[in-house]
N, C-alpha and C positions, 0 to 999 in steps of 0.2 A: 314883510316877514309872513304875516298872516296870508297874504295873497299867494306867496310862494308855497305855503303849506297846502292851501286849497288846490292849487294846480297839481301838487304832488299827489293828493288824494284822488284826483280825477283821472290820473293815468294808471293803468295796471302795471304792477311790478313784474319782474322777470318770473317770479314764482307763480303769480296768478296766470300769466300767459302759458306757462308749462301745464298747469292744471287744465286750462281750456283745451289745449292741444290733446292732452291725454284723454279727456272726456270725448272729444270728437273722434279720436282714434278708436276708442272703445265702442262708440255708437256705430262707427263704420264696420268694425269687426263683428259686432252683433248682427248687423244687417247682412253681412256675408254669411255668417253661420245660419241665420234664418233662411236665406236663399238656398244654402246647401241642404238644410233639413227639409225644406219644402220639396226640393227636387228628389231627395231620398224617399220621402213619403209617397210622392206621386209615382216614382219608379217602382217602389215596393208594392203599392196598390195595383199598378199595372201588371207587375210580375205575378202577383197572387191572384189576379183576376181569373185565370183558367181554373185554379184550385177552388176558388169560391164557387164557380159555376158547377164544378164537380160535387162540391158539398151540397149545393142546392138540388142538383139532379139526384144525388143519392138520398136526400131527405124525401123528395117526391117519390122515388122508387120505393122507399120504405112505406110511405103512405099507401101506395098501390098494393103492396104486399098485404098490408093490414086489411084493405078492402077485399082482396081476393080471398084471404083466410076467412073473413066474415061470411062471404058468399058461400064458401065451401062448407062452413060449419053450420050455417043457418038452415040447411036443407034437412037436418035431422038424419034419419036412416037413409033417405034418398039423396045422398050427396051428389051434386051435379058433376058430370064428367068433364064439362068444359063451360066456358063463359067468357064474356068480354065486357068492358066498360071503359069510360073515359071521363076525365074531369079537367078543369082548368084552375090553376092556383098561382097567384102572383103574376109573373110574366112568362108563364110556361103552360103548355098543354101536355097532358099525359094520356096515352092510349095503352090499355093493358088487356091481355087475354090469358086464360089459364086452361090447361088440359091435363087430364090424369096421366100419370106416368105408366099406367097399365096399358096404354096404347103402344108402348115400345116393348122390345124384347129384352128381358132382364138377363144380363150376362152371367149373373150368379144363380139364377133359378131355372132358366129355360132349358129344356132337354136338348141333347145334341142334335136331334133331327130338326128341330125348329131353327137352330142356328145354322145348320147346313142349308136349310131351305132359304134363309136370308142371303147367304153368300152365293148360292146358285142364282137367285133372283137378281143379284147385283152383278152377275156376269162371270162368276167363277165356274170352271168345269166341275162336274158333279163329284168326281174323285177328289179333286183339290179341295172343294168345299167341305167334304167329309173330313179330310185331314185337318183343315183349319179348325173346324168345330171340335174335333177330338182334342186338339191342343188347347183350346179354350177351356174345355172341361177339365183337362189335366192341370191347367194353370190354377184353377179354383179348387181343386181337390187335394186334400192332404195325402201325401204319398204313404204307402204302407211301409212299415219298418223293413229295411233291407232292400227296398225297391228304389234303385237309383237310375232307372232307365231314362226317365224324362230329363233329369238333371244332367245325365251324361250326354244326351242329345244336344243340350245347350252348350256344354263345354266343347263338344266336337265342332259345333258351329262357330267356335271362337268367342262365345259370349261369356261375360264375367258374372252372370247371374243365372239362377235356376228358377223354375216356376214358383210362384208365391206359395202355393199349397194352402190358399185361403181365398176369400172373396175379393173380387176386384173392388178397390176403394173408389175408383173413378174410371169412366169409359176410356179416357186417354191411355190407360195402362194396356189397352188392347194392342197398341203398337209394339209392345214388348214381347208379345207372344211369338214364338219361333216360327219363321217362315211366312207370316202374314204380309202380303204386299201392301206397301203404304197406300197406294191409290185405293185398294179395296177397303182398307181400314177407314179412310176418309169418306168413302161412299157409305159405309155402314154406320158411322157415328150418329147421323140424325135419326136412326131407327133403333138404337139400343139405349139401355139405361142400367143403372145399378141400384135404383131406388124403388122399383115397383114391388119387388118381393114376391111376385107371382110367376109361376111357371107358364101360365097362359097369357095370351094377349087379348085386350078388349076389342072385340069385333066391331063395336059401334063407332069407334073413333080411330082405329089403327089405319095407318097409311096403306095405300094399295100394295106397296112393296112388302109391308109386314104381313098383310093378309095373304099375299101370294106365297109367303114363306111357310105357311101351314102345311105340315106333312100330309100327303094323301089328297091334296086339293087339286083337282084337274083344272085346266084352263077354262073349260065350259062352266064348271061350278064357280070359279073365281069371277068370271064375267057376270054370272047370275047374281052372285052375292053383291058385287059392287053396283049393279043396276038396281037391285032391290033396295040397297042402302040409300042410294040417291033419291029414290021415290019415297021411302019411308024410313028416315034416319033413326027413329027411335024404336022401330019394331024389332027388338032383339030376338024375340021368339021365332019369327020368320027367318031371320038371318041365320040363327043357329041351326034351324032345320035344313036350310039350303047347304050348309057346310058338309052335311053327311058325316062320314067318319072323321073328318078334319076337326070337328067340334071338340074333340078331346083336348086340343091345345088352345081352345078359345073360351072366352067368357064375356058376359055382358056387365060384369062388375068392375068397379074402379078400385081405388085403394086410398091410402092415407096421403100418398105423395102426389104432388101436382107441380107441373112446370109453368112458371109465370113469365110471360114475355112482356116487357115494358118498354115503351118508346117515349122519351121526354123531348119535347121540342120547345126551345126558347124563342121568344119574340125576335131575337137577333139572328135567328136562323140556325144556331148551333143545336145539335141533337146528341142525345145519349141513348143507348139501347142496353137493356139488361135481360139476361136469361137466368132465372133464379128458380131453384127447386125447393119447395117447402113441404114439410110434413105437418099436417093438421091433425090435432089430437081431438078425440071425441069427448074427453073430460079432463078435469084437472085445472090447475091455476095457469098453466102455460098453454095458450091457444094454438101455437104453432112453433116450429123450429125451422131455421134455414139450413138446408143440407148442402146447397151449392150456390155460388154467386159468381156470375161472369158479366162484366160490363165492357162496353165498347163505345168509343166516341168517333164521330165522323169529322171532328175538328183536327185534321192532320197537322195543322200548324202548331197546335198546342202540344200534341204528342204526349199527353199526360194520362196516367191512370192513377187516380187518387190512392187506391188501395196498394198499388205498387210503390208509388212515390213516398208514402208514409211508413213503409216498412223499414 
């Protein structure tokens, strides 16, 4: 009897066997869930990788802006018109440069003659260039009460909008001006701005196309100015003298707005480029403000723009 009881205790009952099977099933299920979760985490990390790189690049670009603003504000009354620097942080190299917006033609402040000169320099016929410049001035000018001529011209052309009657908020709005050929607009964009606030262009740094746009500047004087600038880039007094009557639309002064170009290169070969316009203040608690931000990645496979994706 005792022997039979002992043997009975040594064998698992049906209930004990069920518990063992249930535990084994739960362990197996947990192992499957762990595998699924691991795969999810890995795939999520891989999918978020491009965004993470954009986050890092944007942080590095912000650091470059801070350094550019510091260099622009540390000059006191003689704020530098341009500059460049580079640094390395983490697994990326950053190269940056900045230039005063005063080297560009301001669509909101430049006289009609200067805008006409730019379009002529870029290939437009003289009469057409004058027409285009006149329409730009009309776009930024508030119409007199009862004067509907400009708006009527847009309606006649089949457009569902009229001239803004105020400042251009962005250079891309140039494409909305009546009659401006798209190829001409694209050629003009690198030479115009809405952030300078000056009617004149800075002769020390302006592109040759912008210098050539100065009203009353002959080809001989243009060549003399560009030659003298290459020989002595900082001799503003001599350059102004060489301009003759054209100096009325030129200056050697900069402004508060500067364009910062930033290139971020990661060790894995991926690159990000930024074109940012900042306004640097002379005093106050806020050292600078970002007026415009444009970024571009050469990682075509990612096809991502963080600022677009997070909207």
